N, C-alpha and C positions, 0 to 999 in steps of 0.2 A: 505494499499500499504506500502510496506517495501522498504527503500532505503539504500544501504549502501555505504560507501566511501572507496576506498582503502587507505592504508596508505600513498602511493605515492601522491594521490590526496590531503589528508588532509596536508601532509607536504608542498606541492606545494601551497595550500591556504594560509597557515600561512607565507611562504616565500614572497608571492605576497602582503599580507596585511603589512607585515613590510615595504617591499619597497615603498609602497604608503603612509605610515603614515596616514595622516589625510584626504587624497583625498578618494573620492568613487571610487572604480574599479569594474569590473565585466566581464562577458563573457558568454558563453554558457557551458553546461554539456553534456557530452557524456557518454553513458551508455549500458551496457549489460543486457538484460533481462534473468534473472535466472529461473523465473518461472512466473505465472500469478500474476501480481501485485507485483512482486519481481524484485528489479534493483540494480545493481551495478555501482556506477559512476567510470568510468575507467580512465577519462581524462577530462579537461576543457581548455577553452581559456581564455586568459585574456587580458585585455585592460587598461594599466596602464595610458592611457592620455586623455580619453575622459571625465573623471570624474571632478567634483569639491568638495568642502568642503560639499557641501549640496545635490548634485544629479549625476546621472550616466545616460547616454544614450547610449547603444551599437551601434555601427555602424554596420549592418548586413554584408555589403560588406567586413569590416576589419576581420571578423572572418570566412567567406567563405573557406578560405583556410585551417584553423584549422580543419572545419567540413570535408574538402574533403580528407584531410589527414588522419583523423581518419577513415573514410570509406575504404580508401586504405589499412590502416594496418588491418582492420577487414574484408577485402576480400569483401566489399560491401554487407555483409549479413545483410541486413536491417531489416529482422525480428528478429534477435538476437542482432544486434548492432546499435544503432541510437542516435539520439538527445534526450535527456530528459527534457531539459529546460534551464532556464537562472539562473545566479547567480549574485549578486553583495554585495558590503559592505556598511554598515551604520557605519562607524567607530566613529561617534559622536551621534547616535541616537539609538533607540531601534531596535531590529532585526525584529520587527513586519512590515509587508508591509506597506507603506504608501499608501493613495489613489491613487497617482501617479503611484505606482507599481502595484496596483489591475488593474487600468484602461488599462495600457500598457499589462500586461499578458492577460487580458480579449479580448483586442483587437487582441493579437497575435493568440490565439486559436479561436476566432471568424471569422477570415479572411476566407472566403469561397475559396480563391485562394490557401489556404495552405492545405497540407495534414495531419496536425498535429492535433490528436484526443484529445490531452491533452498535458499540459506541467507542469513541477514543477518550483518553484522559491525558491531557495536558498538564505537567506540573512544571512551574516556573519559580525562578529565583534571581532577583536582581543583584548583580555583584558590581561593586566598584560604581554604583550609580548609573551604569549603563549595560553592561554585559549580561545577556539574558541566558543564564544556565536553563537547560529545559530536558524534560523527557516526555516521550509519548508511548502510551500504553494502549493496546487495542482488546476489547473485552467483547466476546460474543458467547451465547448460551452453549454449555456443554464443551467449550474449548478454554484451555488455560490462557491466562492474559499473556500478550506477545507484544515485542517492540516491533514496529513497522520495519520491513525491509522491502526495498532499500531505503536508506536513510532519508528522513524528511528533509524536504528542501526548504529554504527562507527565501522568498523572491524579493 
């Protein structure tokens, strides 16, 4: 799977991380499918208030408006533009998913009431005020979490 970030998204993530300081923040990732297994993250939601120094739990209802606004902007073309997954920060820890992160994402993709067939988790950390450390993990029902191959591209 190949995942690209637009420059605006990368800039927005950096800005949000600077605002949050040592608090964990996060939200949802919205993407365009460019080809089979190739996505471009075009937008994201952010919650600057639900995290602490050691964890982040996104309130799904708080981000529903951002998801609906993305669908409106993209003409509700769900086969091309859709939810890609989740993101959050680890300002004080490794960008590897914690056991809690893995459990949360596994539960998300395993929920039989959901139409999600897979989801991506992006974990980021801002270093030196500019450098964006990151990890991507793909979650799908009945499959162990995987890092995407080839490597994620930043455009």
